[in-house]
N, C-alpha and C positions, 0 to 999 in steps of 0.2 A: 930454861926455866920449864921448855916446853916438854921435858920428860918426866916433870912431876905432876903432869896434868893427869886428870883422874880418866880410865879408859871410857869411863861413858863420854863426858867432854869430848874425849878424841873422835868416838865414833861418832858423835854428831858432826863433828868438823868436816872428818874423813867424809862423809856419806854426801857430803857437798860437793866431792870433789869428782864423783862419779854421774852417772846418769842411768837411770832406769832404764831397760831395753826399751827403744821404742817400737810403736807398732807396724813403721814403716821395716819391710821384712829387708831392703835395699841399706840398711842404715847401722853401722856398727858402734858398740859402745867403744867410747874412747877410756884408756888404761893409763897412759902418761903419768899425771899428777899420784893418782892412787899408789902405782907401780914405784915410785920415789918417795914415797912415805913408809913404804916395808924396807927400804935403804937406810933410813936415818939411826932406828938404834931399834934396840930389840923388842923394847918395848909397844914403839912404834908398829913394829913389823907385824905382835901379836895381834895388834888392834884392828890393822889396816886387811892383812891377809884375808880373813872373812869375807869383807866386804869385795874385794880383787877376785876370789874364787867364786861369789853368790853367781853369778851367771857369764862362766868363763868360755863358754861360747857363743854368747853373743856378740864377744869382742871380734869373732871371726864369720859374720854372716854374709857379706857382701864384698867382692873384691881383694881377698886378702891373700897375705904369704901363706903358702904352703909349709913353707919350714916353720913358720910360728906356730902354724895349727899343730904340727906334729911334736912341735918342743912341748905344746900344752899337754897332748896326748902322754910323753914320757913322765913329764911331772906326775900326771893322774895315776898312771901305770907303777909309779912309787911307791905308793899307799898300797901296794899290796905284798906282802912279804914274797921274798925271793923266792922262799921253800915252796910258795903253792906254784910260783911261774915252774919252778923244778916238777912238779906234778905233775903237769900239763905235757912236759918233754915226755914223761915216762906215758903216759895214756896216749899220747900219738906214734909210740914206739921209738922216740928219739933217746939218744944218749946225752945225760946233763953234761951242759957245756960249762956250768957252774959248779965245782967240786965243794959243796958247803958242806965241812963237816960240821961244823956247828950253826945251828938257824941262829940262834940267842946275839953270837958276835959278827956271824957275816948276815944277817937281812937289818940290811939299814934302811931302815923306813923313814920315809919323808918327814921334814922336819914337821911340817903340819899334816894330820888328815885330812887333803885339800876337800876330798870329794863329799865327805861330810858339809862344808860348808856350800853344796851347792844348790840353789833353788830354782835354776832355769836348766832346760835341757835344748839342744836342737841334734836330733840324731839325723845326721847327713850322709851323701855317700863316702865323705871320708872317712869315715869308720866303719860303714856298712858294706861297700862293695870291695871285692877281692883284687880288682886293678889298683884301687885306691893305695890299701893298707899293705899290700903286698910290693908296691914299687919300691923298688930298689933303692931309690934315696930317699924315698919318703924312710924305708924300715930302719935305714940308715941313721935315722934322726930319733926316731920313738921307741927302736929294739938297742939303742946302742949299747945297754947294758949286759946284753945278754949275745952278743957276738952274733948279729943278724946274716952274714954270710953265711953260716953253718944252718939256719935257722928254715926248711920249707915252707913253702907256701901253706901247707896242711896246717902247720904249726902255728903261722903266724894268725892265720885267719880264727884257732881256736884260741890264741892267748889274746885277741881284740875281743871275741865274744865272751872270754873270762872277764876281764876288763869292763865290758857294757855290762854283764851281769852283775858284778861288785859294784860300778857304780850306782844302777837301780837298787840294790839292797839297803847299801851305805850312806847315799845321797840324804840330804834335811826330809824329813817326815813330812814336811810340808812343802812341796813344789808348788811353785807360783805359776813359772811357765814352762809349757810343754810344745815343743814344734819338731814336727817329723814331715815325712815325704812316704808317700805309698813309690814312688820311682824309684825301688833301689832293686840293681840286679839280683845281691846277696841279701835276701828279703828276710830277715827275722824280728819285723816289727811287730810279728803276733806275739813274740817270746817278750821283747820288752814288754810291752801293753800289759801281759798278765803278768810279768814282774812286779809293775808298777800299781796295778790294780788290786794286787794281794791284801787281802782284807787282814787287819790285826785284830787281837782277842775282844779289842773292844769294837771290832766291825769296821775300821778305818784304813784306807788303804793312803799310799802316798800321792795320790790323783784327788784325794776327797777336799780336800780346799784348793785346789788348782783354781787359777784366777784367769789365765789366759792360755787359749789353746789355739794353736798354727796348722792346717793341716794340710798339704801342698798335694798336686798332683798336675802333670803336663800329660797324662796318658789317659786313656780310656778301655784300658784292658787291665789294668795291673791289680785291681782287687779282688781279692778270694773272697771267700765263703764266710770269712771272719770279720767283716767289714765292720761287723755291729761291735767287735771287741773295742774298736777304735773311741766310740762316742759308748760308754759304758754309763751306767745308771749311779753308779760311783761319782759322777762329776757333776754338779748341777750347782756349781757357785760360781761359774766363771761370770767375770766382768767384761770378757773381751772373747769374739770367735771369729774367728778368718777360716773362712772353707774356699779352694780353688775350685770354681766349679767343673772346670774339665772333667773332675769325674764322675760327676752326678749324671751318668748315663744309663739309669736303668729307674723302674718306679722302686724296687727296695731298698736302693741306695738313697734316693730322694723322701721316702718314710722314715727310714731310721735316722736321717738329719733331720727333719719336721718333728720327729719326736723327741729327739735329743734335744731340739731348740726350746720345742715345748715345756721341757723337763727341768727347764734353768729357772733358776728362784728372782733372779735379779741380774739378766743379761743388761749390759749397758752399753756396747758397742759390738757390732755387727760388720765384719767385711768379707764382701764377695766377689772374689778374685780371679781373674782369668790370664792369658800369658797375650803378650803382644800380637797381633796376627801377622802371619806372615803372605796369606795371600786372602784377598777379599772375598772370593766365591766362596772357599773352605770354611772361611770365618763364618759367614751365612749361614752355611748349611749347617753347620755344629749348632747353631743357636736352633736354627728350623727344626732340626731332628731331638733338639733335646730340650726344648723352651719350656713343655709341659714339666717335666723334672725341676727345671728352675723355680717357674712359678709355685709350684706346691711348696718347695723350701721357702720362698720367700714370704709365701702367704702364711707360713707358723711363725713369722715374726710379730703377727697380732697377739699373740699370746705372751708378746712380753711389750705392749703396749704402753705399761705404767713406768717400766724403768728404761726401755731401749732410749738413750740420749745423741750417740753417735753411729751414722750409717753412712758405709763407703762401697762404691761399686767400682771396678777395676777392672777395664777391657769388654766392657760390658754393652750389648744391642739391648735396647729398651722397647725395641718396636714389637717383640711379641707378649709383650705383658697382657694378661687378659685382666676383665673385667674386678674379677674375683682380688687379684693382687692389686690392683690400683685402690680397691677399697680398702683392703689390709694396711697397704701404706698411707691412707689417710686416717687411720684408725691410731697410728703411732703421731699422737697430739704432742709428744713430750721430744720428739727430735730437736734435736741442739744444734747439733751440725751435721753438714752432709758435705760428703768429699766423691769428686767423680773423675775418675784418672783416665783421661782416652777413652770416653764412652761414646757411643752410638745414637742417634736416633731418641733425642730430647724431648720431642715437641709436649710431652704430657706433663712434664716436670712443673709448668707454672698452675696447673690447673689442681699438683698433689699438697706444692709451697704453700699456698695459700691459705691450707687447713692447718699450718705449723704455727700455734700462737704463742711456741717459745725458742721460735728460730734464733739462731745468734750470726753462727757461720757457715757460708757457703766457700768452698774451694773447688775449681774445676782446672784440669788441666786438658789442654786439646790435643788431637791427634797430631803426630810430628807429620809435616810436608802435606795437610790436609788443607785444601785452601777454601776459607769461606765465603759466600758471597755476598752475607749479609750477615748480623749478628742480631738476626729478628727474634731467635730466640732466645739468649742472654737477656734481650728488651725485652720481653715478655717475661722472664724471670722476675727480673730488676722491680718492674712495675705490680709485680704479684706482692712483694715483699710491703708493697704500702697497707695491705690487711694486715700487716704485724704489728702488734703493739708497737709504739712509740718507743726509742730507746732500748729497744731488744736486738735487732739485727745492727751488729758491732763488724763484722769481720768480713772481708769480701775480697779473695785470692781468685785471679785468672791466670793461668801461665800457657804460654801460646809460644814455641819456638819461631812460627811462621809468620816473617815479618811483613811477607806480601796483605796479610788481612788487615781488612779496618775496621776498628773498631771505633769509630767516631762518632756515629750516632746512640751507640753504648755508652761512651762517656758523657753525653749530653743527659744521658738521662739518669746518671749518680747525682748531679746536685738537687734533683729534682724527687729524689726517690729515697738516696739514703745518705741523710743529713746526718742519722743517727752514728755513723760508722767512726771508729778508733782503730781501725786496722785495716788498709787497703794496699793490695800489690794489684802492678798491672801493667800487661807488655808495652809495647811501642805507643806513645802521647806526645803529641805537641802542647807546647807550652800554653796554648789558651785554653783547651781543653781543662789542663793542669790546676789553670789559674781559678777558673770557673768553679772546680772542685775542691779547691783551697777556701774560696769565699763563701762556698754554702756549706760542707762540711766541717764545722767549727769545733769538732768534739776527735778529731783525728790526732794520734800520738803517736804511731807508725804508716809510714807508708814507703812502698820500693815501687819504681817506675823505669820503664826504657824510655829515658828522654830522648826524641826527635829534635833536634836542633837543624838551622839551618843560617846563611852568613848574612841575613837581610834584619838588620837591627838587633844584633844577637844580644849585644851587651844590655841595651834597655829592656828586652825582654826578658833577661834575668832579672835586672834589678826589679823589674815589674814583677815576677814570679816571687822574689825574694820577700818583697813588701807583702804579699798575698798569705804567706804560710801563717796559719792557724794558730794562734796563742798555745795552743794546746798541746802541740806536736814537739815530740822527746828527739826520735830519729827519722832522718831521712835516709834514701839510699838512691841512688843516681846510678843506674847502670850504665851499659858501655852505649857509643853510640851506636844508631840501628845502621846496621849493614854491615861492619867493620869491626872488627875484634878488637884491633890492636889502638883504637881510637877510646878514650874516657874525656871526659870532662877536665879541663886544665885548672891547675890550681888559680892561676891566673883569671879564667874567666868566672872560677868560682868566688872571686872576690867583688864582682857585680853583683852575683846573689847575695852574698852576704852583707854586702855594703847596704844592698832594698832591706835583708831581713833585720839589720840592726835597727833599725827605726820602727820595728814593728814589737819590741819589749818581748819576744816571745820566751819560752823557755826550751828550745830547742840544745840538744847536749850533745847530739852526734850527726854526722853528714858521711853517707859512706859512699864510694868511688867502686864503681865495679862491682862483680861478683862477691857477697860477702864468703860464699864456699871456698876462695880462693887465697892463697896466703898474703897475710899484710906487707905493703913496700913502702909505704911511706906513711908518718903517724904526725901530725901537725895541728897547730891550735891557732884560729884565726877568730876574731870577734866575741870569745868565750864559746864558740863552738871547736869540740873535736872532731878533725879531719881525718878521716882513714880513707887510704887508698890499696885497692887489692889487685897486685898483679895477675894476670891472666895468665892461663895456660897454653901454651901455642903448639 
């Protein structure tokens, strides 16, 4: 009966099988389920393929297979008539390798015009750097239809450039996501931007309705005189802007970025990111010399004080913020979500956060291998939440891989100030502190902790922990035991926890053991609770 479903119904169903690209640049968009739908029938294939190719490059954002990536390029290249590729050979003074007598019979175009489905681009070194596109093994994949062994590097580059130009001209007229980097040795970024910024007869370009822009740079010397091309006046409807601050190394660049931010109509999400430091001295020097430029850019966020709701800083030092920047941040009263990833010098944060009347979510990831003597800064932050309206702040996430850090004092503050929490993720914690949190935070729906256990009164402690579970809690994740990746809480021990919980008459549905990003090893059910155990990668 599924084949008789209306296309509109199938489209709604299939849209639930894929994810909109995450703003986490280290997260790929999964395709397995949606790809399976294309194999069911021709009807399903027609409906699911546009969704599968809406953001094709986002399937290869992080830690991906080069082989699969260039298979995608081969598929996109098949959208171009072979006769046009033949013309490229002639233009580069090469003998055509495909003897095409009749273009109508030999131009076996792809089943779909996949390029027309594209709503999001990521232009990376994989298609812009000579070393990558001319690599023998890569050419054997994406140029397999054109006898790649006989194609010179010059022709290879020309073909790839032609494909890029073709994609820019024939992709969706309303691009949603655009992500690119200035750190390309074989740089044609200016040409890409010009093509996408070209206005049609009604004065609109393919970037006019862009919603998310990601601009990367790990270098301080890659920007040319055409930097303003990347931040055109045509782009003014962004919801999200991601900028690598490493490239903000001049007053000109800082001013262009500031004006670009100010030109946005309703910017909702801003991310200022750097790269993980390799040397503390160099890391601090970079911020010392260029902090005025960063401050200028951050200061411009005040122009978005009505719309900006999500703010993220990654690998950032807050030490060099001037008074104007702090005042600008305090003007952002509609910030609901603040994320800090491996940042330093957070002392001023509590004096800013207390002004956030609608603050809902705080997430912080500590720097790896950085030992903190105490958690005073986070304690001050938690106390500052007291000024936020009751029931507004609902989500706290603290990530720290350094198990030597002591957060006991911090955990003792949570029951006093954060009783409205519905979502909580914490590093290493002992049962007494967790019980105290359970008793006070009676609205919790999800909690994830690295539970620290010892052998003394273990069974009794777990039973008491189960009895204290809030009645609203639906999902618990107990990570591995502290200090040993091979140890997890055994199902036998969980029996005591669930025995205590069974007297609680709660609504707990799932109990996860281990890291949820690892594959499922065992699934069982006890006391009406689904138990999921995840195996660890060794």
